[in-house]
C-alpha positions in Angstrom: 18.1 -24.2 23.5 16.9 -27.7 23.2 17.7 -30.3 20.3 14.7 -30.0 18.6 14.9 -26.2 18.8 18.2 -26.1 17.8 18.1 -28.5 14.7 14.2 -26.6 13.7 16.2 -23.4 13.8 18.9 -24.7 11.2 15.7 -25.6 8.9 14.5 -21.9 9.1 18.0 -21.0 8.2 18.3 -23.0 5.2 14.3 -22.2 4.4 14.9 -18.4 4.3 17.9 -19.0 1.6 14.7 -19.3 -1.3 13.0 -16.1 0.1 11.5 -14.7 -3.4 12.4 -17.5 -5.5 9.5 -19.8 -4.6 6.4 -18.3 -5.4 3.4 -19.1 -4.8 5.3 -22.2 -2.8 6.2 -21.4 0.8 9.8 -21.4 2.6 10.8 -24.7 3.4 14.3 -26.2 5.1 14.7 -29.8 6.3 17.5 -31.6 8.0 18.4 -35.0 9.0 19.5 -36.2 12.2 21.3 -39.2 13.1 22.3 -39.8 16.4 22.3 -36.2 17.6 24.2 -34.9 14.6 22.7 -33.3 11.2 23.9 -36.1 8.4 21.9 -33.7 5.3 19.8 -30.8 4.9 17.8 -29.3 1.7 16.0 -26.6 0.9 13.1 -25.7 -1.4 15.2 -23.6 -3.8 12.9 -22.9 -6.8 9.1 -22.9 -7.8 8.7 -26.3 -9.4 12.0 -28.1 -8.4 12.5 -30.5 -5.8 11.1 -29.9 -1.8 13.2 -29.5 0.9 12.6 -32.8 2.0 13.4 -34.5 -1.2 16.4 -32.5 -1.4 17.7 -33.8 2.1 17.0 -37.3 1.4 18.3 -37.4 -2.1 21.6 -36.3 -0.7 22.3 -39.3 1.2 24.0 -42.1 -0.5 23.3 -45.0 2.1 19.3 -44.3 2.3 19.1 -47.8 4.6 20.6 -45.6 7.5 17.1 -43.3 7.0 15.4 -45.7 9.1 17.1 -44.6 12.0 17.2 -41.2 11.6 15.1 -38.0 12.7 13.5 -35.7 10.0 12.7 -32.3 10.8 11.3 -29.7 8.8 9.4 -26.1 9.5 6.5 -26.8 7.4 4.4 -29.8 7.0 5.2 -32.0 4.4 2.8 -32.4 1.2 0.2 -35.0 1.2 -0.2 -34.5 -2.8 0.6 -34.1 -6.0 1.7 -30.8 -7.3 4.4 -30.1 -9.4 6.3 -32.8 -7.7 5.2 -35.9 -5.8 4.3 -36.1 -2.4 7.1 -35.6 0.1 5.1 -38.2 2.7 5.5 -41.2 0.2 9.0 -40.8 -0.3 9.5 -40.1 3.5 7.9 -43.8 4.3 9.7 -45.3 1.6 13.0 -45.0 3.4 11.4 -45.8 6.9 11.9 -42.6 8.4 9.8 -43.0 11.5 10.2 -39.6 13.4 9.2 -36.6 11.9 9.1 -33.4 13.8 7.4 -30.2 12.0 7.8 -26.6 12.9 3.9 -25.8 11.7 1.2 -27.3 10.1 0.7 -26.1 6.2 -2.8 -24.0 5.6 -2.9 -24.7 1.8 -6.1 -26.5 1.3 -4.1 -29.2 -0.6 -2.5 -30.4 2.5 -4.1 -28.8 5.9 -3.3 -31.4 8.5 -3.5 -34.6 6.2 0.5 -34.6 6.0 0.7 -35.5 9.6 -2.3 -37.5 9.8 -0.9 -39.8 6.5 2.6 -40.5 8.4 0.7 -41.1 11.2 -1.6 -43.8 10.0 1.4 -45.4 8.3 3.4 -45.6 12.1 5.3 -42.4 12.4 6.0 -40.7 15.3 4.9 -37.1 14.6 5.8 -33.8 16.8 4.1 -30.2 15.6 4.6 -26.7 16.8 8.6 -26.7 17.6 9.4 -22.6 17.3 6.0 -22.1 16.0 6.1 -18.5 16.3 9.2 -18.4 14.2 8.0 -20.8 11.5 4.6 -18.8 10.9 7.4 -15.9 11.1 9.4 -16.7 8.4 6.2 -17.8 6.4 4.1 -15.1 7.3 3.4 -13.9 3.5 2.2 -17.4 3.0 0.3 -17.7 6.1 -1.3 -14.3 5.4 -2.4 -15.3 1.8 -4.0 -18.9 2.9 -5.6 -18.2 6.1 -6.6 -14.0 5.6 -6.9 -14.9 2.0 -5.5 -11.4 1.0 -1.7 -10.4 0.2 0.5 -9.4 3.2 1.2 -6.0 2.9 4.5 -3.8 3.4 4.5 0.1 3.3 7.8 1.9 2.7 9.0 5.1 2.0 12.0 7.3 3.3 11.4 10.8 4.3 13.8 14.0 4.9 14.8 15.3 8.6 12.0 17.8 7.9 9.3 15.4 6.6 9.0 15.2 3.0 9.5 11.9 0.7 10.3 14.1 -2.4 10.9 17.9 -3.8 8.4 19.6 -5.6 8.4 18.5 -9.2 9.0 20.9 -12.2 10.0 20.9 -16.0 14.3 20.6 -14.8 13.1 17.2 -12.3 9.8 15.4 -13.9 10.5 12.2 -14.8 13.8 11.9 -12.6 13.9 10.0 -9.9 15.1 11.8 -6.9 16.9 9.7 -3.8 16.0 10.4 -0.2 17.9 8.1 1.1 21.7 6.9 1.2 23.6 4.2 -0.9 23.2 1.6 1.5 19.6 2.0 1.9 18.6 1.8 -1.0 20.8 -1.1 -2.0 18.6 -2.5 1.2 15.5 -1.5 -0.5 16.1 -3.5 -3.7 16.9 -6.6 -1.6 13.7 -6.1 -0.1 11.8 -6.3 -3.9 13.8 -9.9 -4.2 11.9 -11.1 -1.2 8.3 -9.4 -2.4 6.2 -11.2 -4.5 4.6 -7.6 -6.1 5.5 -4.1 -6.0 2.9 -1.3 -6.1 3.2 2.6 -7.1 0.4 5.3 -8.2 0.2 6.7 -11.4 1.6 9.5 -10.4 4.8 8.0 -9.0 5.2 7.1 -12.6 4.5 10.1 -14.3 6.5 11.8 -11.7 9.6 9.9 -11.0 9.7 7.1 -14.0 10.9 4.6 -12.0 11.7 0.9 -13.4 10.6 -0.8 -10.1 13.3 -3.3 -10.2 15.8 -4.7 -8.1 19.0 -3.6 -9.9 20.9 -3.0 -7.3 20.9 -6.3 -5.9 21.1 -9.8 -7.3 17.7 -11.6 -7.3 14.1 -11.9 -8.9 12.5 -8.4 -10.2 8.7 -8.7 -8.7 5.5 -8.4 -10.2 4.9 -4.5 -10.5 1.4 -3.3 -10.2 0.7 0.3 -11.2 -2.7 1.8 -9.8 -4.1 4.0 -12.8 -7.8 4.6 -12.3 -8.2 7.0 -15.5 -5.5 5.4 -17.8 -2.7 8.0 -17.4 0.6 5.8 -17.8 2.3 7.0 -20.5 2.8 4.0 -23.1 6.9 5.2 -22.9 7.3 4.6 -18.9 10.1 2.0 -17.5 7.4 0.2 -15.5 6.5 -0.8 -19.0 9.7 -2.9 -19.8 10.2 -6.2 -20.2 12.4 -7.2 -16.7 9.2 -7.9 -14.8 5.3 -8.5 -15.3 3.3 -5.3 -15.2 -0.3 -4.9 -14.3 -2.6 -1.8 -14.5 -5.4 -1.6 -12.6 -8.2 1.0 -14.2 -11.5 2.2 -13.9 -11.7 1.7 -18.0 -12.2 -1.1 -19.7 -10.4 -0.1 -23.0 -8.3 -2.2 -24.7 -5.0 -0.9 -25.1 -2.0 -2.7 -27.0 0.8 -3.7 -24.6 -0.6 -2.9 -21.6 -2.0 -5.6 -19.1 -5.2 -3.9 -17.6 -7.1 -5.4 -14.6 -10.5 -3.9 -14.0 -10.9 -2.6 -10.5 -14.0 -0.9 -8.6 -12.5 2.0 -7.0 -15.5 2.4 -5.5 -15.0 -0.4 -3.0 -12.1 0.0 -0.8 -11.3 -3.2 -0.6 -11.0 -4.0 -4.2 -7.4 -3.4 -4.7 -6.7 -6.0 -2.0 -8.9 -8.8 -3.5 -7.8 -8.0 -7.3 -3.7 -8.8 -6.1 -5.3 -12.1 -4.1 -7.3 -12.7 -7.2 -3.6 -12.8 -9.3 -2.5 -15.1 -7.2 0.3 -12.6 -5.6 1.2 -13.5 -1.8 3.0 -10.2 -0.8 3.4 -6.4 -1.8 5.7 -4.0 -0.8 4.0 -0.3 -1.3 6.6 2.4 -2.2 4.8 5.4 -3.1 3.3 8.3 -3.7 1.9 9.8 -0.9 -1.1 9.4 -1.2 -1.3 5.8 -2.7 0.4 4.6 0.8 -2.1 7.0 3.0 -5.0 5.1 1.3 -3.3 2.1 3.1 -2.4 3.1 6.1 -5.7 5.2 6.8 -7.8 1.5 6.2 -5.2 -0.1 7.9 -4.1 -2.4 5.2 -0.4 -2.9 6.2 1.5 -5.6 8.0 4.6 -4.3 7.8 6.1 -0.8 7.3 9.9 0.2 7.1 10.9 4.0 7.0 14.2 5.3 6.2 14.6 8.7 8.2 17.4 10.1 6.5 19.4 13.6 7.4 19.0 15.7 4.9 16.7 18.9 4.9 14.2 19.7 1.6 12.8 22.5 3.1 9.5 22.1 0.8 8.3 19.2 -0.9 5.6 16.6 -1.1 4.8 15.6 3.0 5.4 12.1 4.2 2.9 10.0 5.0 0.6 10.7 7.9 2.4 8.0 10.3 4.4 8.9 13.4 7.4 6.6 13.7 9.5 8.6 16.1 7.9 6.2 19.0 9.5 3.4 17.5 13.2 2.0 17.9 15.3 2.2 15.4 18.7 1.0 13.6 21.2 2.9 11.6 22.3 2.2 8.2 25.2 5.0 7.9 23.7 8.4 8.7 19.9 6.9 7.8 17.7 5.4 10.6 15.5 2.6 9.4 12.4 1.6 11.6 10.7 -1.6 10.8 7.4 -2.2 12.3 5.8 -5.4 12.3 1.8 -5.7 13.1 0.7 -8.6 15.6 4.3 -10.2 15.2 5.8 -11.7 18.1 8.8 -12.4 16.5 11.7 -11.1 13.9 14.0 -12.1 11.9 
């Protein structure tokens, strides 16, 4: 690996530390290099906080050394006033002349302006270093800005004989049934901390009464979205607690105290995707139930599919979604098989 790639990889390692905490901003890491050695590092830690370039520059006590340094960053520095001042101005202020960038920022407020501004002011700028890796780490941000929709992950767990849960009755209604093992459940909650939102159909709420939080893993709780055309959600549902924001997509225009209802035209199959995008939500993990997941599969509305296949036998129950995962590679999470499929993606983390 050449030195540019090596330093850019370090930017990516830093950037991923902010996952789940920077929405709607991207994941960005930065290193400052002098004589082929990293002398400072930074990353974007929280939405509204300092950007990666600022974080790295601020950690250097003797700023005079910066004019002899190179700055590496996985995403184009901003050139506009947002929550914080432009990073390009700070770079120029300290005389950093050699800038190496992973990829350009597709956000309409940047979109090449940062690169051009730096060039006009005498900087040497190199772009598209570890391009595919940089695109992958910010796949949610890029999908939202380039395709005008959220990045969509479908996730479920299935028994060895092809069921995602038992038949519901009076004894188990309103209770969560775990198909996967404990380590898989913790990993599932880690994934929730990484996504901007989580989505289920109302029948899952009625059957299992889930919280849809990341309580098994330290991190942010995702925004909770419930597809509920006829507004059947019980008002005492756990998903309506204060752990995170909840949104109900419904046909009804009825005003109901305590419910955050957004009218959705279910006759238009793309309306759910459009509605999520219009909320400014960059990514969604769809976790149930079978009918809801199947809707996304049938309409090819997915970027990633994650499936736990366990050695449990249920004999009968709710059938798994109609999608054959057995032709794909997997890894073991104790006794569970984990399949991860990325559509149109060359690089994986």
